[in-house]
N, CA, C and O atoms as CSV, one atom per row, in Angstrom:
chain,resi,resn,atom,element,x,y,z
A,1,MET,N,N,41.520,-86.854,-47.090
A,1,MET,CA,C,42.880,-86.270,-46.867
A,1,MET,C,C,42.883,-85.584,-45.528
A,1,MET,O,O,41.916,-84.916,-45.160
A,2,THR,N,N,43.954,-85.742,-44.805
A,2,THR,CA,C,44.017,-85.196,-43.555
A,2,THR,C,C,44.658,-83.736,-43.649
A,2,THR,O,O,45.668,-83.436,-44.285
A,3,ASP,N,N,43.877,-82.917,-42.901
A,3,ASP,CA,C,44.516,-81.421,-42.949
A,3,ASP,C,C,45.390,-81.159,-41.809
A,3,ASP,O,O,44.931,-80.731,-40.751
A,4,GLU,N,N,46.750,-81.422,-41.999
A,4,GLU,CA,C,47.830,-81.461,-41.048
A,4,GLU,C,C,47.838,-80.116,-40.326
A,4,GLU,O,O,48.034,-80.035,-39.113
A,5,ARG,N,N,47.603,-78.997,-41.166
A,5,ARG,CA,C,47.674,-77.736,-40.426
A,5,ARG,C,C,46.588,-77.588,-39.391
A,5,ARG,O,O,46.799,-77.157,-38.258
A,6,ALA,N,N,45.373,-77.984,-39.861
A,6,ALA,CA,C,44.278,-77.968,-38.844
A,6,ALA,C,C,44.451,-78.737,-37.543
A,6,ALA,O,O,44.089,-78.279,-36.459
A,7,ILE,N,N,45.038,-79.964,-37.706
A,7,ILE,CA,C,45.282,-80.914,-36.660
A,7,ILE,C,C,46.496,-80.078,-35.744
A,7,ILE,O,O,46.416,-80.010,-34.517
A,8,ARG,N,N,47.511,-79.519,-36.445
A,8,ARG,CA,C,48.458,-78.953,-35.602
A,8,ARG,C,C,47.967,-77.789,-34.742
A,8,ARG,O,O,48.383,-77.633,-33.594
A,9,ARG,N,N,47.096,-76.992,-35.301
A,9,ARG,CA,C,46.424,-75.990,-34.644
A,9,ARG,C,C,45.563,-76.487,-33.450
A,9,ARG,O,O,45.515,-75.890,-32.375
A,10,ALA,N,N,44.907,-77.594,-33.723
A,10,ALA,CA,C,44.064,-78.269,-32.682
A,10,ALA,C,C,44.959,-78.629,-31.534
A,10,ALA,O,O,44.633,-78.359,-30.378
A,11,ILE,N,N,46.149,-79.269,-31.851
A,11,ILE,CA,C,46.986,-79.784,-30.806
A,11,ILE,C,C,47.620,-78.652,-30.083
A,11,ILE,O,O,47.787,-78.739,-28.867
A,12,ASP,N,N,48.016,-77.506,-30.799
A,12,ASP,CA,C,48.570,-76.379,-30.069
A,12,ASP,C,C,47.629,-75.774,-29.144
A,12,ASP,O,O,48.050,-75.392,-28.052
A,13,ALA,N,N,46.238,-75.622,-29.493
A,13,ALA,CA,C,45.179,-75.180,-28.619
A,13,ALA,C,C,44.982,-76.136,-27.592
A,13,ALA,O,O,44.790,-75.658,-26.474
A,14,HIS,N,N,44.982,-77.418,-27.701
A,14,HIS,CA,C,44.864,-78.443,-26.668
A,14,HIS,C,C,45.815,-78.271,-25.575
A,14,HIS,O,O,45.424,-78.281,-24.408
A,15,TRP,N,N,47.257,-78.086,-25.940
A,15,TRP,CA,C,48.368,-78.013,-24.931
A,15,TRP,C,C,48.140,-76.603,-24.202
A,15,TRP,O,O,48.224,-76.493,-22.979
A,16,ALA,N,N,47.868,-75.622,-24.988
A,16,ALA,CA,C,47.790,-74.309,-24.277
A,16,ALA,C,C,46.625,-74.228,-23.363
A,16,ALA,O,O,46.698,-73.492,-22.379
A,17,ALA,N,N,45.524,-74.942,-23.611
A,17,ALA,CA,C,44.358,-75.037,-22.645
A,17,ALA,C,C,44.756,-75.982,-21.589
A,17,ALA,O,O,44.318,-75.750,-20.462
A,18,SER,N,N,45.487,-76.977,-21.758
A,18,SER,CA,C,45.940,-77.878,-20.711
A,18,SER,C,C,46.726,-77.163,-19.781
A,18,SER,O,O,46.528,-77.346,-18.580
A,19,ALA,N,N,47.666,-76.307,-20.206
A,19,ALA,CA,C,48.639,-75.501,-19.398
A,19,ALA,C,C,47.841,-74.515,-18.597
A,19,ALA,O,O,48.210,-74.229,-17.458
A,20,ALA,N,N,46.729,-73.959,-19.145
A,20,ALA,CA,C,46.062,-72.866,-18.499
A,20,ALA,C,C,44.970,-73.408,-17.546
A,20,ALA,O,O,44.330,-72.643,-16.824
A,21,GLY,N,N,44.762,-74.813,-17.561
A,21,GLY,CA,C,43.668,-75.425,-16.711
A,21,GLY,C,C,42.323,-75.119,-17.315
A,21,GLY,O,O,41.353,-75.101,-16.558
A,22,ASP,N,N,42.178,-74.898,-18.482
A,22,ASP,CA,C,40.810,-74.740,-19.181
A,22,ASP,C,C,40.318,-76.154,-19.679
A,22,ASP,O,O,40.551,-76.646,-20.783
A,23,GLN,N,N,39.649,-76.668,-18.728
A,23,GLN,CA,C,39.241,-78.222,-18.926
A,23,GLN,C,C,38.253,-78.258,-20.362
A,23,GLN,O,O,38.564,-79.035,-21.264
A,24,PRO,N,N,37.270,-77.525,-20.473
A,24,PRO,CA,C,36.479,-77.648,-21.660
A,24,PRO,C,C,37.278,-77.477,-22.951
A,24,PRO,O,O,37.107,-78.265,-23.881
A,25,ALA,N,N,38.102,-76.517,-23.028
A,25,ALA,CA,C,38.911,-76.283,-24.269
A,25,ALA,C,C,39.988,-77.343,-24.499
A,25,ALA,O,O,40.342,-77.667,-25.633
A,26,GLU,N,N,40.531,-77.907,-23.311
A,26,GLU,CA,C,41.529,-78.910,-23.383
A,26,GLU,C,C,40.918,-80.164,-23.928
A,26,GLU,O,O,41.630,-80.837,-24.673
A,27,HIS,N,N,39.736,-80.566,-23.673
A,27,HIS,CA,C,39.016,-81.864,-24.059
A,27,HIS,C,C,38.326,-81.716,-25.340
A,27,HIS,O,O,37.766,-82.706,-25.810
A,28,ALA,N,N,38.295,-80.459,-26.037
A,28,ALA,CA,C,37.489,-80.238,-27.211
A,28,ALA,C,C,38.162,-81.095,-28.320
A,28,ALA,O,O,37.427,-81.490,-29.225
A,29,ILE,N,N,39.296,-81.379,-28.346
A,29,ILE,CA,C,40.157,-82.062,-29.274
A,29,ILE,C,C,39.728,-83.560,-29.374
A,29,ILE,O,O,40.115,-84.184,-30.362
A,30,TYR,N,N,38.958,-84.195,-28.433
A,30,TYR,CA,C,38.636,-85.554,-28.469
A,30,TYR,C,C,37.230,-85.875,-29.008
A,30,TYR,O,O,36.263,-85.149,-28.779
A,31,HIS,N,N,37.171,-87.022,-29.749
A,31,HIS,CA,C,35.837,-87.576,-30.153
A,31,HIS,C,C,35.163,-87.956,-28.893
A,31,HIS,O,O,35.805,-88.343,-27.917
A,32,ASP,N,N,33.771,-87.840,-28.904
A,32,ASP,CA,C,33.104,-88.382,-27.650
A,32,ASP,C,C,33.528,-89.718,-27.190
A,32,ASP,O,O,33.669,-89.958,-25.991
A,33,ASP,N,N,33.734,-90.588,-28.112
A,33,ASP,CA,C,34.054,-91.998,-27.750
A,33,ASP,C,C,35.556,-92.202,-27.770
A,33,ASP,O,O,35.976,-93.346,-27.943
A,34,ALA,N,N,36.373,-91.227,-27.614
A,34,ALA,CA,C,37.787,-91.340,-27.599
A,34,ALA,C,C,38.316,-92.403,-26.500
A,34,ALA,O,O,37.726,-92.654,-25.449
A,35,VAL,N,N,39.349,-92.897,-26.864
A,35,VAL,CA,C,40.106,-93.817,-25.758
A,35,VAL,C,C,41.357,-93.337,-25.492
A,35,VAL,O,O,42.138,-93.099,-26.413
A,36,CYS,N,N,41.694,-93.135,-24.141
A,36,CYS,CA,C,43.065,-92.742,-23.744
A,36,CYS,C,C,43.625,-93.845,-22.777
A,36,CYS,O,O,42.925,-94.280,-21.863
A,37,GLU,N,N,44.879,-94.276,-22.995
A,37,GLU,CA,C,45.551,-95.299,-22.350
A,37,GLU,C,C,46.761,-94.791,-21.639
A,37,GLU,O,O,47.583,-94.019,-22.132
A,38,TYR,N,N,46.799,-95.328,-20.353
A,38,TYR,CA,C,48.015,-95.050,-19.606
A,38,TYR,C,C,48.785,-96.437,-19.535
A,38,TYR,O,O,48.614,-97.175,-18.565
A,39,PRO,N,N,49.538,-96.742,-20.455
A,39,PRO,CA,C,50.098,-98.101,-20.461
A,39,PRO,C,C,50.923,-98.525,-19.130
A,39,PRO,O,O,50.922,-99.677,-18.696
A,40,GLN,N,N,51.604,-97.484,-18.558
A,40,GLN,CA,C,52.447,-97.781,-17.325
A,40,GLN,C,C,51.617,-98.348,-16.127
A,40,GLN,O,O,52.047,-99.148,-15.295
A,41,SER,N,N,50.301,-97.784,-16.171
A,41,SER,CA,C,49.429,-98.196,-14.983
A,41,SER,C,C,48.276,-99.201,-15.388
A,41,SER,O,O,47.505,-99.722,-14.581
A,42,GLY,N,N,48.273,-99.396,-16.754
A,42,GLY,CA,C,47.375,-100.352,-17.247
A,42,GLY,C,C,45.929,-99.788,-17.361
A,42,GLY,O,O,44.994,-100.546,-17.618
A,43,GLU,N,N,45.754,-98.475,-17.171
A,43,GLU,CA,C,44.432,-97.847,-17.206
A,43,GLU,C,C,43.993,-97.431,-18.637
A,43,GLU,O,O,44.778,-96.951,-19.456
A,44,VAL,N,N,42.647,-97.658,-18.877
A,44,VAL,CA,C,42.065,-97.236,-20.070
A,44,VAL,C,C,40.916,-96.429,-19.801
A,44,VAL,O,O,40.002,-96.948,-19.160
A,45,ILE,N,N,40.804,-95.163,-20.212
A,45,ILE,CA,C,39.708,-94.224,-20.049
A,45,ILE,C,C,38.951,-94.180,-21.377
A,45,ILE,O,O,39.494,-93.850,-22.432
A,46,ARG,N,N,37.649,-94.537,-21.266
A,46,ARG,CA,C,36.790,-94.554,-22.445
A,46,ARG,C,C,35.859,-93.311,-22.400
A,46,ARG,O,O,35.084,-93.057,-21.478
A,47,GLY,N,N,36.043,-92.572,-23.522
A,47,GLY,CA,C,35.103,-91.454,-23.658
A,47,GLY,C,C,35.567,-90.084,-23.056
A,47,GLY,O,O,36.029,-89.956,-21.923
A,48,ARG,N,N,35.395,-89.145,-23.906
A,48,ARG,CA,C,35.823,-87.746,-23.551
A,48,ARG,C,C,35.303,-87.253,-22.147
A,48,ARG,O,O,36.029,-86.585,-21.410
A,49,ALA,N,N,34.037,-87.604,-21.814
A,49,ALA,CA,C,33.514,-87.154,-20.538
A,49,ALA,C,C,34.322,-87.668,-19.416
A,49,ALA,O,O,34.710,-86.935,-18.506
A,50,ASN,N,N,34.615,-89.145,-19.497
A,50,ASN,CA,C,35.438,-89.752,-18.329
A,50,ASN,C,C,36.823,-89.229,-18.385
A,50,ASN,O,O,37.425,-89.136,-17.315
A,51,LEU,N,N,37.443,-88.856,-19.536
A,51,LEU,CA,C,38.742,-88.351,-19.505
A,51,LEU,C,C,38.724,-86.996,-18.941
A,51,LEU,O,O,39.610,-86.652,-18.158
A,52,GLN,N,N,37.841,-86.259,-19.259
A,52,GLN,CA,C,37.771,-84.802,-18.570
A,52,GLN,C,C,37.538,-84.860,-17.038
A,52,GLN,O,O,38.153,-84.138,-16.253
A,53,ALA,N,N,36.549,-85.829,-16.647
A,53,ALA,CA,C,36.357,-85.915,-15.263
A,53,ALA,C,C,37.531,-86.402,-14.453
A,53,ALA,O,O,37.805,-85.953,-13.340
A,54,LEU,N,N,38.221,-87.364,-15.083
A,54,LEU,CA,C,39.438,-87.828,-14.448
A,54,LEU,C,C,40.539,-86.804,-14.160
A,54,LEU,O,O,41.148,-86.713,-13.094
A,55,ARG,N,N,40.714,-86.053,-15.236
A,55,ARG,CA,C,41.675,-84.994,-15.194
A,55,ARG,C,C,41.303,-83.821,-14.235
A,55,ARG,O,O,42.186,-83.178,-13.666
A,56,SER,N,N,39.894,-83.540,-14.058
A,56,SER,CA,C,39.593,-82.541,-13.309
A,56,SER,C,C,39.557,-82.746,-11.933
A,56,SER,O,O,39.464,-81.785,-11.169
A,57,HIS,N,N,39.634,-84.122,-11.453
A,57,HIS,CA,C,39.670,-84.525,-10.164
A,57,HIS,C,C,41.077,-84.762,-9.632
A,57,HIS,O,O,41.244,-85.138,-8.472
A,58,HIS,N,N,42.146,-84.535,-10.515
A,58,HIS,CA,C,43.540,-84.863,-10.117
A,58,HIS,C,C,43.796,-84.044,-8.873
A,58,HIS,O,O,43.578,-82.833,-8.877
A,59,PRO,N,N,44.259,-84.687,-7.794
A,59,PRO,CA,C,44.457,-84.055,-6.572
A,59,PRO,C,C,45.747,-83.000,-6.599
A,59,PRO,O,O,45.868,-82.143,-5.725
A,60,GLY,N,N,46.546,-83.127,-7.519
A,60,GLY,CA,C,47.821,-82.259,-7.599
A,60,GLY,C,C,47.757,-81.497,-8.878
A,60,GLY,O,O,48.318,-81.961,-9.871
A,61,LYS,N,N,47.123,-80.373,-8.932
A,61,LYS,CA,C,46.961,-79.641,-10.107
A,61,LYS,C,C,48.385,-79.215,-10.698
A,61,LYS,O,O,49.222,-78.853,-9.872
A,62,PRO,N,N,48.716,-79.225,-11.969
A,62,PRO,CA,C,50.082,-78.912,-12.479
A,62,PRO,C,C,50.457,-77.464,-12.166
A,62,PRO,O,O,49.652,-76.549,-12.340
A,63,SER,N,N,51.729,-77.269,-11.688
A,63,SER,CA,C,52.119,-75.973,-11.457
A,63,SER,C,C,53.052,-75.459,-12.602
A,63,SER,O,O,53.453,-74.296,-12.608
A,64,GLY,N,N,53.333,-76.228,-13.424
A,64,GLY,CA,C,54.164,-75.933,-14.617
A,64,GLY,C,C,53.904,-76.845,-15.724
A,64,GLY,O,O,53.506,-77.986,-15.492
A,65,PHE,N,N,54.116,-76.391,-17.011
A,65,PHE,CA,C,53.809,-77.137,-18.136
A,65,PHE,C,C,54.670,-76.643,-19.178
A,65,PHE,O,O,54.746,-75.431,-19.381
A,66,GLN,N,N,55.402,-77.573,-19.934
A,66,GLN,CA,C,56.248,-77.041,-21.024
A,66,GLN,C,C,56.270,-78.005,-22.185
A,66,GLN,O,O,56.706,-79.137,-21.978
A,67,VAL,N,N,55.848,-77.671,-23.373
A,67,VAL,CA,C,55.944,-78.556,-24.572
A,67,VAL,C,C,57.342,-78.531,-24.996
A,67,VAL,O,O,57.891,-77.438,-25.127
A,68,ARG,N,N,57.969,-79.598,-25.220
A,68,ARG,CA,C,59.335,-79.642,-25.625
A,68,ARG,C,C,59.371,-79.844,-27.209
A,68,ARG,O,O,60.214,-79.242,-27.874
A,69,ARG,N,N,58.425,-80.716,-27.813
A,69,ARG,CA,C,58.331,-80.981,-29.205
A,69,ARG,C,C,56.979,-81.663,-29.532
A,69,ARG,O,O,56.391,-82.463,-28.804
A,70,ILE,N,N,56.580,-81.214,-30.756
A,70,ILE,CA,C,55.495,-81.855,-31.336
A,70,ILE,C,C,55.879,-82.189,-32.812
A,70,ILE,O,O,56.374,-81.363,-33.579
A,71,THR,N,N,55.595,-83.511,-33.135
A,71,THR,CA,C,55.946,-83.839,-34.412
A,71,THR,C,C,54.807,-84.979,-34.862
A,71,THR,O,O,54.167,-85.634,-34.040
A,72,GLY,N,N,54.685,-85.084,-36.127
A,72,GLY,CA,C,53.624,-85.886,-36.731
A,72,GLY,C,C,53.176,-85.603,-38.096
A,72,GLY,O,O,53.543,-84.580,-38.675
A,73,SER,N,N,52.355,-86.511,-38.663
A,73,SER,CA,C,51.931,-86.319,-40.100
A,73,SER,C,C,50.759,-87.220,-40.194
A,73,SER,O,O,50.581,-88.191,-39.459
A,74,GLY,N,N,50.001,-86.849,-41.114
A,74,GLY,CA,C,48.623,-87.660,-41.348
A,74,GLY,C,C,47.893,-87.580,-40.050
A,74,GLY,O,O,47.629,-86.523,-39.476
A,75,ALA,N,N,47.575,-88.822,-39.613
A,75,ALA,CA,C,46.639,-89.162,-38.535
A,75,ALA,C,C,47.401,-89.346,-37.241
A,75,ALA,O,O,46.749,-89.417,-36.199
A,76,LEU,N,N,48.796,-89.434,-37.206
A,76,LEU,CA,C,49.508,-89.775,-35.935
A,76,LEU,C,C,50.474,-88.707,-35.504
A,76,LEU,O,O,51.396,-88.363,-36.243
A,77,TRP,N,N,50.269,-88.157,-34.273
A,77,TRP,CA,C,51.020,-87.024,-33.746
A,77,TRP,C,C,51.666,-87.341,-32.356
A,77,TRP,O,O,51.033,-88.016,-31.544
A,78,VAL,N,N,52.879,-86.880,-32.079
A,78,VAL,CA,C,53.526,-87.123,-30.886
A,78,VAL,C,C,53.895,-85.852,-30.219
A,78,VAL,O,O,54.424,-84.956,-30.877
A,79,THR,N,N,53.643,-85.711,-28.915
A,79,THR,CA,C,54.089,-84.553,-28.238
A,79,THR,C,C,54.917,-84.982,-27.055
A,79,THR,O,O,54.500,-85.814,-26.249
A,80,GLU,N,N,56.150,-84.379,-26.957
A,80,GLU,CA,C,56.892,-84.504,-25.740
A,80,GLU,C,C,56.780,-83.350,-24.815
A,80,GLU,O,O,57.015,-82.220,-25.244
A,81,TYR,N,N,56.475,-83.524,-23.710
A,81,TYR,CA,C,56.393,-82.304,-22.801
A,81,TYR,C,C,56.697,-82.696,-21.320
A,81,TYR,O,O,56.889,-83.858,-20.964
A,82,MET,N,N,56.720,-81.634,-20.509
A,82,MET,CA,C,57.036,-81.769,-19.106
A,82,MET,C,C,56.045,-81.158,-18.236
A,82,MET,O,O,55.592,-80.044,-18.499
A,83,ILE,N,N,55.658,-81.862,-17.148
A,83,ILE,CA,C,54.691,-81.310,-16.249
A,83,ILE,C,C,55.165,-81.279,-14.878
A,83,ILE,O,O,55.752,-82.271,-14.447
A,84,SER,N,N,54.996,-80.337,-14.191
A,84,SER,CA,C,55.445,-80.121,-12.827
A,84,SER,C,C,54.172,-80.234,-11.954
A,84,SER,O,O,53.229,-79.450,-12.061
A,85,TYR,N,N,54.215,-81.291,-11.061
A,85,TYR,CA,C,53.197,-81.526,-9.968
A,85,TYR,C,C,53.728,-81.412,-8.624
A,85,TYR,O,O,54.485,-82.237,-8.114
A,86,GLU,N,N,53.269,-80.278,-8.032
A,86,GLU,CA,C,53.693,-80.067,-6.615
A,86,GLU,C,C,55.304,-80.154,-6.466
A,86,GLU,O,O,55.857,-80.796,-5.573
A,87,GLY,N,N,55.957,-79.435,-7.444
A,87,GLY,CA,C,57.289,-79.473,-7.502
A,87,GLY,C,C,58.174,-80.671,-7.969
A,87,GLY,O,O,59.401,-80.601,-8.033
A,88,LYS,N,N,57.455,-81.754,-8.284
A,88,LYS,CA,C,57.918,-82.851,-8.929
A,88,LYS,C,C,57.741,-82.801,-10.555
A,88,LYS,O,O,56.655,-82.531,-11.068
A,89,LEU,N,N,58.831,-83.065,-11.258
A,89,LEU,CA,C,58.706,-82.999,-12.637
A,89,LEU,C,C,58.453,-84.423,-13.352
A,89,LEU,O,O,59.059,-85.431,-12.989
A,90,ALA,N,N,57.582,-84.424,-14.316
A,90,ALA,CA,C,57.214,-85.552,-15.035
A,90,ALA,C,C,57.530,-85.319,-16.409
A,90,ALA,O,O,57.054,-84.310,-16.929
A,91,PHE,N,N,58.348,-86.180,-17.174
A,91,PHE,CA,C,58.585,-86.093,-18.507
A,91,PHE,C,C,57.412,-87.071,-19.215
A,91,PHE,O,O,57.222,-88.232,-18.855
A,92,THR,N,N,56.737,-86.470,-20.171
A,92,THR,CA,C,55.574,-87.099,-20.645
A,92,THR,C,C,55.605,-87.187,-22.310
A,92,THR,O,O,56.071,-86.276,-22.995
A,93,VAL,N,N,55.140,-88.203,-22.770
A,93,VAL,CA,C,54.905,-88.366,-24.089
A,93,VAL,C,C,53.456,-88.698,-24.489
A,93,VAL,O,O,52.908,-89.651,-23.936
A,94,SER,N,N,52.842,-88.018,-25.356
A,94,SER,CA,C,51.477,-88.329,-25.759
A,94,SER,C,C,51.475,-88.693,-27.240
A,94,SER,O,O,51.961,-87.925,-28.071
A,95,ILE,N,N,50.927,-89.870,-27.573
A,95,ILE,CA,C,50.777,-90.249,-28.901
A,95,ILE,C,C,49.169,-90.137,-29.277
A,95,ILE,O,O,48.316,-90.794,-28.680
A,96,MET,N,N,48.911,-89.330,-30.214
A,96,MET,CA,C,47.515,-89.079,-30.465
A,96,MET,C,C,47.268,-89.595,-31.962
A,96,MET,O,O,48.039,-89.359,-32.892
A,97,GLU,N,N,46.072,-90.337,-32.061
A,97,GLU,CA,C,45.683,-90.810,-33.350
A,97,GLU,C,C,44.399,-90.120,-33.636
A,97,GLU,O,O,43.452,-90.115,-32.848
A,98,PHE,N,N,44.408,-89.529,-34.815
A,98,PHE,CA,C,43.197,-88.689,-35.222
A,98,PHE,C,C,42.349,-89.512,-36.102
A,98,PHE,O,O,42.869,-90.383,-36.799
A,99,VAL,N,N,41.111,-89.303,-36.116
A,99,VAL,CA,C,40.186,-89.638,-37.072
A,99,VAL,C,C,39.456,-88.283,-37.667
A,99,VAL,O,O,38.677,-87.690,-36.920
A,100,GLY,N,N,39.650,-87.872,-38.758
A,100,GLY,CA,C,39.174,-86.568,-39.068
A,100,GLY,C,C,40.085,-85.602,-38.148
A,100,GLY,O,O,41.280,-85.769,-37.903
A,101,ASP,N,N,39.209,-84.497,-37.669
A,101,ASP,CA,C,39.982,-83.507,-36.851
A,101,ASP,C,C,39.939,-83.725,-35.371
A,101,ASP,O,O,40.241,-82.808,-34.606
A,102,LYS,N,N,39.597,-84.832,-34.967
A,102,LYS,CA,C,39.567,-85.181,-33.449
A,102,LYS,C,C,40.395,-86.435,-33.183
A,102,LYS,O,O,40.684,-87.259,-34.051
A,103,VAL,N,N,40.771,-86.505,-31.818
A,103,VAL,CA,C,41.563,-87.595,-31.371
A,103,VAL,C,C,40.551,-88.782,-31.051
A,103,VAL,O,O,39.597,-88.648,-30.285
A,104,ALA,N,N,40.862,-89.957,-31.722
A,104,ALA,CA,C,40.135,-91.174,-31.482
A,104,ALA,C,C,40.856,-91.941,-30.400
A,104,ALA,O,O,40.172,-92.674,-29.685
A,105,HIS,N,N,42.223,-91.854,-30.185
A,105,HIS,CA,C,42.869,-92.670,-29.421
A,105,HIS,C,C,44.245,-92.029,-29.050
A,105,HIS,O,O,44.994,-91.561,-29.908
A,106,GLU,N,N,44.514,-92.040,-27.777
A,106,GLU,CA,C,45.781,-91.375,-27.218
A,106,GLU,C,C,46.346,-92.341,-26.224
A,106,GLU,O,O,45.582,-92.966,-25.488
A,107,SER,N,N,47.660,-92.498,-26.161
A,107,SER,CA,C,48.488,-93.213,-25.279
A,107,SER,C,C,49.370,-92.162,-24.604
A,107,SER,O,O,49.956,-91.334,-25.302
A,108,GLN,N,N,49.484,-92.163,-23.298
A,108,GLN,CA,C,50.428,-91.305,-22.590
A,108,GLN,C,C,51.381,-91.975,-21.619
A,108,GLN,O,O,50.930,-92.727,-20.756
A,109,TYR,N,N,52.568,-91.754,-21.715
A,109,TYR,CA,C,53.631,-92.299,-20.882
A,109,TYR,C,C,54.280,-91.203,-20.031
A,109,TYR,O,O,54.505,-90.077,-20.476
A,110,PHE,N,N,54.565,-91.586,-18.797
A,110,PHE,CA,C,55.102,-90.580,-17.824
A,110,PHE,C,C,56.342,-91.300,-17.283
A,110,PHE,O,O,56.422,-92.518,-17.121
A,111,ALA,N,N,57.364,-90.337,-17.005
A,111,ALA,CA,C,58.610,-90.888,-16.648
A,111,ALA,C,C,59.193,-89.803,-15.600
A,111,ALA,O,O,59.026,-88.605,-15.832
A,112,ASP,N,N,59.871,-90.234,-14.459
A,112,ASP,CA,C,60.487,-89.352,-13.544
A,112,ASP,C,C,61.969,-89.061,-14.121
A,112,ASP,O,O,62.639,-89.861,-14.774
A,113,PRO,N,N,62.305,-87.884,-13.783
A,113,PRO,CA,C,63.749,-87.625,-14.167
A,113,PRO,C,C,64.743,-88.400,-13.320
A,113,PRO,O,O,64.474,-88.822,-12.196
A,114,PHE,N,N,65.935,-88.564,-13.946
A,114,PHE,CA,C,66.940,-89.253,-13.161
A,114,PHE,C,C,68.366,-88.608,-13.322
A,114,PHE,O,O,68.603,-87.924,-14.317
A,115,ASP,N,N,69.166,-88.786,-12.507
A,115,ASP,CA,C,70.577,-88.460,-12.685
A,115,ASP,C,C,71.410,-89.336,-13.776
A,115,ASP,O,O,71.391,-90.567,-13.743
A,116,ALA,N,N,72.068,-88.671,-14.648
A,116,ALA,CA,C,72.940,-89.284,-15.593
A,116,ALA,C,C,74.083,-90.128,-14.890
A,116,ALA,O,O,74.793,-89.586,-14.042
A,117,PRO,N,N,74.258,-91.440,-15.239
A,117,PRO,CA,C,75.420,-91.970,-14.598
A,117,PRO,C,C,76.780,-91.383,-15.091
A,117,PRO,O,O,76.960,-90.940,-16.225
A,118,ALA,N,N,77.721,-91.434,-14.091
A,118,ALA,CA,C,78.985,-90.722,-14.463
A,118,ALA,C,C,79.717,-91.513,-15.706
A,118,ALA,O,O,80.419,-90.881,-16.496
A,119,TRP,N,N,79.545,-92.707,-15.814
A,119,TRP,CA,C,80.399,-93.540,-16.858
A,119,TRP,C,C,79.972,-92.955,-18.254
A,119,TRP,O,O,80.733,-93.117,-19.208
A,120,ARG,N,N,78.803,-92.293,-18.408
A,120,ARG,CA,C,78.511,-91.734,-19.851
A,120,ARG,C,C,79.050,-90.446,-20.181
A,120,ARG,O,O,78.986,-89.980,-21.318
A,121,ALA,N,N,79.640,-89.798,-19.097
A,121,ALA,CA,C,80.073,-88.371,-19.250
A,121,ALA,C,C,81.033,-88.075,-20.445
A,121,ALA,O,O,80.973,-86.983,-21.011
A,122,PRO,N,N,81.907,-89.028,-20.829
A,122,PRO,CA,C,82.760,-88.775,-22.015
A,122,PRO,C,C,81.915,-88.503,-23.379
A,122,PRO,O,O,82.421,-87.859,-24.297
A,123,TRP,N,N,80.759,-88.968,-23.447
A,123,TRP,CA,C,80.055,-89.040,-24.622
A,123,TRP,C,C,78.773,-88.113,-24.633
A,123,TRP,O,O,78.113,-88.001,-25.666
A,124,VAL,N,N,78.463,-87.511,-23.579
A,124,VAL,CA,C,77.294,-86.684,-23.648
A,124,VAL,C,C,77.387,-85.261,-23.150
A,124,VAL,O,O,78.351,-84.899,-22.475
A,125,GLU,N,N,76.471,-84.511,-23.450
A,125,GLU,CA,C,76.353,-83.111,-22.830
A,125,GLU,C,C,75.231,-83.204,-21.834
A,125,GLU,O,O,74.425,-84.134,-21.858
A,126,THR,N,N,75.190,-82.183,-20.921
A,126,THR,CA,C,74.117,-82.171,-19.935
A,126,THR,C,C,73.257,-80.839,-20.215
A,126,THR,O,O,73.739,-79.709,-20.141
A,127,SER,N,N,72.094,-81.085,-20.502
A,127,SER,CA,C,71.204,-79.931,-20.553
A,127,SER,C,C,70.571,-79.663,-19.248
A,127,SER,O,O,69.754,-80.434,-18.744
A,128,ARG,N,N,70.985,-78.487,-18.671
A,128,ARG,CA,C,70.382,-78.085,-17.404
A,128,ARG,C,C,68.934,-77.446,-17.661
A,128,ARG,O,O,68.174,-77.373,-16.695
A,129,SER,N,N,68.561,-77.032,-18.772
A,129,SER,CA,C,67.322,-76.493,-19.018
A,129,SER,C,C,66.136,-77.458,-18.806
A,129,SER,O,O,64.983,-77.048,-18.678
A,130,LEU,N,N,66.482,-78.764,-18.775
A,130,LEU,CA,C,65.426,-79.692,-18.602
A,130,LEU,C,C,64.980,-79.922,-17.154
A,130,LEU,O,O,63.983,-80.590,-16.882
A,131,ARG,N,N,65.759,-79.342,-16.243
A,131,ARG,CA,C,65.376,-79.716,-14.807
A,131,ARG,C,C,65.040,-78.377,-14.067
A,131,ARG,O,O,64.698,-78.394,-12.884
């Protein structure tokens, strides 16, 4: 049986460490043989050591990080968050699949913000807090 409270604590610690730039703590959530995919670029990163090395060599360290929402149950958890790299905002979704208390597989999607088209104005509200 999955301990959802323990998983949620691990996810919270992971994102806090990521925001703080604490590489060892950020990657403690992953199994040694975890797989992380970036479907938009077609990249697959195999193993916690490779994932940590890739992230630690990123040329533009994040200058801002904000979790919008975490939801999940059992072994599948989704986090929506925003990262600011050199003044540019990236809206991000992380889908984590756990085996026990560690991530075995993660997919991450990255999207640039865009202006809402005027034709939708009659039916929507604009949230300025997102930008």
